[in-house]
N, C-alpha and C positions, 0 to 999 in steps of 0.2 A: 522595361522603363515606362514610367507614366509621363507623358508629355502634355503640356498646356497649349492650346491653340491661341495665337495672337493675330488679329486681323485688323486691317483698315480698308475702307471702301472708297473708291473714286467713282462718282456717278456722272456721266455725261447726259445733261438734260437738254433736249432740244426746246427752245423757247418758242412760244406760239405766236410769233410775229408773221405778218403777211408777206414781208420781204425779207431778204438776207441781211446779215449783220453789216456788210460794207457795201452792198449794191442794191439795185431795185428788183433783181430777179425774184421770182416767186419761190415760196418754201412748200408748195402744196405736194403732198405725197401722191405717187402713183403715175407721174407723167412718164412719157416715153424717154429713154436715155438721152441726156445732153441737150435737151430742149429748155432747160431751165438754168443755163450757165452763161452769163455775158461776158463781155471784155474784161471786166474787173475780177470776176470769179476765175476766168482762164489765165490771169496774171499776164496779160498783154503789155507790152512795153508803153510806158506813159500813162497807164491806168492808175487812178489813185482812189483808195478807199475812202467812203463817207460813212461814219457811224450812224447806225439806226438808233435813235432816241429810245424807241420802244423797248429795246433789249436792255438798255440801261435801267428804265423804269422797272422792268421785270425783275432784273437782278436785285434792285433795291428792295422790291416787295418780298422777295425771297429772304433776304437778310433780316428784314423787320419781322417776317413771319417766324424766324427761329430766335429772334431777340439778339442777333449778332450785331456787332460794331460795323457800321458802314464806313468804307474807306472814302472819305470826302475828296480825296485826291488819288486817282488811280491812273496807271498808265499801261499802254499796250506794248508788248514785247514781240520780237520775232523768234520763233522756235525753229531752228533750222534742221531740217533732215531731208533726205531725198527718197521718194517713194513715188511710183508711177501715178498714184491718184492724188498728188499734192502738185498742182501746176506750177506754183511759184517756187517751189523747192524750200518753202518756209511756210509756217503757220502762224497766223496773227493770234496771240494769246495774251494772257497776263501772267507774270511771274513775280516781278520784284514787288509790285504794288497792286494787289487785287482789289476789286470793288467791294466784296464782303469779306470782312475779317473774322476773327474768332467769335464763336457762339456755342450754345449747347442746345441740342434737340433732344427732348424727352420722348421716348419711344414706349407706347403702351404695350405690355406683354400680356400673354394670355392669362396669367394669374392675377392681373389687376395692378401689378407693379409697373413703374416707370423707370426705364433703363436710360440714364443720361449718356448721350453720346456727344462728345466734344467735336464740333466742326472746326477744322483748321482754317479754311478759307473756302470761298466760292468765287470763281473767276470766270469772265466772259472770254469767249474764243470762238473762232470760225471752225466749222467742221471740214473734213477733207472729203474727196470723192470717194468712189466705190469700185474696187476691182471686181469684175464679174467672170466667173469661171465656167459657167455652165451654158453658155449660148454658143460658143465656137468650139469646135472639136480640138483643134490644135493651138489655140491661142486663148488669152485672157483679154476682155474688153475693160474699158474703163469708162464709168459713168460719173460725170461731173455735176450731176443735178444737186447733190448734197453740198458741193464745194461752197463754202461761204455761208452755210445755214448756221444761225446763231446758237451756240451751246453756252450753257453754264455748267462749268465743272465743279462739283461739290466733294470736297475732300474731307475726310475725318481723321482723327487720331485713331491709334491701333487699340480701339476700346472694345472690340468684339471678341467674344471667347467660344462662339458656337455658331453653326450655320443657322440655327433657329433665331438667334438674336440678329444676324445679318438680314435674313428675311423679313423679320418683324420692322427692322429699321426701313427697308426698301419700301414696304408696304405703307408705312406711316409717311414716309417721304412722298410717295406717289399720291397718297391722300391730300397731303398738304398742298402740293403744287398744282393739283386740279382744283381744290378749293380756291387757291389764290388766282387761278385762271391763267397761270403763266406757261403752262404746258399741258398737252393732252396725255402725257405719260404713256403713251402706247408703245410697250416694249416690242411688240411684234413688227411695228413699223420703224423702229429704231429711235424713237423719241426719248427713250430712257435706257442707257446702257451702263453696265457695271463692270468695273475692273476691281479685282479682289487681290489684296496684298496679304499673303500668308507666311507665317513662320511658326515653328514650334520651339518650345524651351521646356527644359526639365521642370517639372512641377516643383514649386517652392523657389525657383530661381528668378532673379531679377534680370539676368542677362537676356538680351533678345537674339534669337537665332537668325540664321541667313533666310531671307524672305524671297518668294517668288510671286510674280504677278500673273493673274489669269485674266486675259483680255476679253472685253466686249461680250459679256455674258447677258443674254437678252430675255430672261424670263425668271419669275421667283423660283420656279421649280428647278430650273438648271442652276441657278445660284446655290441652292441648297445641295444639289447633286455634286456640283463641281467642288464645292468646298469639301464634302465628305471624301470625295475621290482624292483631292490633293493632300489632305490631312493624312489619309491612309498611305499614300505614296511616300510622303516625307517621314512619317513614322517608321515605316519599313526600312528606309534607307538608314535612319539614324539607330535603329535598334540593331542593325547588321554592322555597325561601325563605320558606315560611310558619312559623307558630308553632302550638304544640299549646295547646289550650284545656283547663284542669283541669276534668274533668267526670266523671260516673259514666255507664258504658256497659253495654249488655247484649250477650251474644253470641247471634247468629241462627245456629243450627247448620244450618238449611236453606239459607241463603245463604252460610254460612261467612264472616260478617263481624260486627264490632261496630258497634252503632249507639248514637247519644247517647241517654241517659235523662234525666238532669237535671244542672245545674250541681254540681260537687263541694262538699259541705258540709265545713265545718271544725268543730272542737269547739266553738267559740263559738256556732256557729249552733244548737247543741243545748241551750244554757243549761243545762249540768250543774249539779245541786246535790245535796247529800246527802238520801238518801231518809228522810223523817222517820218512817216507819212501821216501820222495821227497825232494830235495834240493830246495832253492829259485830259482826262475827265475831272471836272471839277463840280462837286455838288455841294449846295449850301443847305443849312437847317431847314429853310423854307421848303425847298424841294422835298427834303426827306419827310417833313411834316404833312406836306401834300399827299405824298404817297401813303404814309401811314394812315391818313384819314380815309383813304380808298380801299383799306383792307377790309375784307368780308369777316364774318364770324369764322373763326378757324377751328379745326376738328376738336382740339382739347376743350375749347370753350363750349362747342356744341354738345360734347359728350356731358359735360357738367349740367348744362341746361336741361338736356333730356332727362337726366336723372332728378334734377330738382322740379322742373315744371311739370314733367309727365308722370313722375314716379316710377320710372323704368329702373330696372336693375342695372348695375355697372355693366354686366355682361351683355344684356340687350343693347344698351347704348353703344357699347364698343362695336357691336356687329353692325348697327344701323348707320353709324356716323362716317366710316371710312369713305365710303361711296357717296359722293354729293347728291347724286340724283336719287339714291335710295333714301337718304335723310330727307330730302325735299318731298319725296312720294309719301313718307310716313307723316310728315306734318300736314300735308294736303288731306290725307285720310282723316285725320283728327280735326282738322278745320271743317271738314264736311260732315262731322257728327259721329265718327268712329271712336270709340273708347280706346284710350292710348295702349294699354297692355294688350287687349286682344288684337289691336291693329299691327302692333309689333311681332306678336306671334304669327299672324297670317302672313305677314311680309317675309319674315325670317323663315318661315316653314313652307306652307303649301305654295305660295306664290314664287318663292326663291327656287324651290325645287322644279316647278313647272318651267320657269324661265331657263334654268339650267338644262333641262332636257330638251328645250326648244333651241337652245343656244341663242337666247334673246337677252338684250339689256333691259333694265326695267322701263327706260324710256320708250321701248317698243312693246310693252306689256299689253296683251289683248285685255286684261282686266285693268280698268282705269282706277284712279284713286277714287272717284266718285262711286264706282261699282263696288269696290271693296268697302268702302264707308258704309254703303247700304246693307251688305252683308253682315258686317259687324253689328250694325243697328239691330238687325232682325235676331241675331243670336242674343243680344243683350235684352231685348224685349220679350224673349220667350217664344217668338214665332218659330225659331229653329232650334234644333239640337245641334250639337257639334257634328254629329254624324251626318244629319240632313244637310248642314251647311257645306260639307264637302261636295255633295251632289250639286248644290247650287253653284259653288265655285266652278265645277266643271262646266256647268251651263253658261257662266259668265265668260269662261276662257273660250268656249265655243261661239260666243256671240249670239246666245239664244234670246237675249233681251235683258231687262233690268232684274235685280234681284226679286222683287214682288211678282214680276211676270213669270219667272222661272218657277217660282213657288206655287203659283196658281197653274201653270201648264203642266207640271209635274206632280201636282197634288201633294207637295211636301210640307204643309203647314203642320207644325207640331201640335199634338194633343195636349192641351193645358187645361181643359175643363175638368173640375175636380169631380163632378158627378159622373162624367163618362169614364174617367180613370178608375174611380171607385167601383164601378160595375166591371170593369175589366179585372181588377184585382179580385173581387168576390167570385168571378167565374173561375179563375185560375185556381183559386184556393179551394173551391168546391169540387174541381176536377182532379185534384191532386191531394187527396187525404193522407196517403202514405208519406208523402214528402213534407206535409204539414206536421205529422207525427214525429218524423226525424228531426225536424227544425226545432219542435218544442223540447225535444229530449236532448238536444246538443247544448254545449256550452257556448260563450259569447263568441268565441273565435270561429268555431264551426258554423255557427249561425250566419255569420257574414258570408261565408263561402256557400252555404245552402240557399241563402236568399237569392243568389245569382241564378239559380234554376228558374225561380218565379219570375224574375225581371226578364229573363230570356223568353219565357212563354208569353209574357205580356207584350213585350216588343215584337215578337213574331205576329201576335194577333192584331197589333196596331200598325203593322207593317213599318216598324221602326220610328213611329212618329210620336210615340207617348214621351211627355216631358220627364227626362230621367230624374231629376231632382224631386219633382212632385210625386212621381211614381213611387220612388224609394220611401218617401215619407209615409205615404198611404199604405204601402205594402208592409212595412214594419209594424205599423200601428195595428192593422188588420190581423197580421200573423201572432203579435203578442196578446191580441184580444181572444185569440182561440184557446188560450190557457185558461 
């Protein structure tokens, strides 16, 4: 039986506010357990929540960033459930009237196409605490530092048909929210967590199958692996005549499998009702216009500009733009005199590779934008060949000095003097008469291959410093003159 995968995603995005959504406690990551939870976060009697306006502004920024409709009147609700890390016994969330309503987010795919993903809603809520199972041998601990941290939950329609589409969406979403400055999107620290709703249906059918939900997947790689694992599990059950149980599951990365967590709740199970301690949020057009005016250039617009302004390919622009810091680094290299296409090649090639090997971000790059601009300029003016430039790049990485200083110290200046190169060509031709005879007797295709012998000899004689373009022009002319 052939099955079609149907998926929707729910992303919990931690907003980059300095304090929590309903209290003044810090949201800084990495503090000792339970030092960033005050009486409001702990649900102490008589404590009342006070809404953080910055969280509202960030939610509106997101809605405008995807072209969604902003809910000008939204309300908070109580989502009731009992769990050790939920001090109040309920979570303040939005259910009936969210702050961000329907929209469409266009996801760039590897083939250059745009995948439209319908956003159902995005609503504000507070995070719960965290159960800790690896500190005490016989007990679990509760860390309430995260309790009350502001979240924006972004819910899609079931528009995904593959793990690759889901990962592309998450990467594009990560890029958008970091450009907007509303979240750092750090999945390792829990700033961006994904719930995956998956069902299978017979190919060609319109009827939806029973879905399961995989909770709190916290990396792009694990999202992809979790989807493949769950799709395979469901297909095996259906192919053997079984039925899928609607439930919540967890992804076990070590075993590369999903396992049952609990039966799947529905809205009625949470007994939602309006939060009595918070007034509705009312937003007017003036507020929305002010937030819209503060929006930065977003990834889609930047990609288009890089193609038009710098004449980059769609492929290069798509690689440079998703990370805001990488895009800014590229533009700084160009501003400082580096040609756009070579600058993009060096950033996406040698620099990216070196940063990955050293586990560094581009903000911490030992090779500055100014240094890379100098390197690109020396390639463009003929001072360096591509091969010699790699040696200079290594020197820049090791902080040996500027491009010009490294060229001088290592004696790497490219030989571009026509007279000097011509003498090298003459010497090699004279020293290799048999190869010249073979070259003259060969057809055009074989001549190209045989000329490589002479180029290699001259490069060896020049210690790799001969200008390749000029060398090839002189060599072909001299060889052809032998006939």
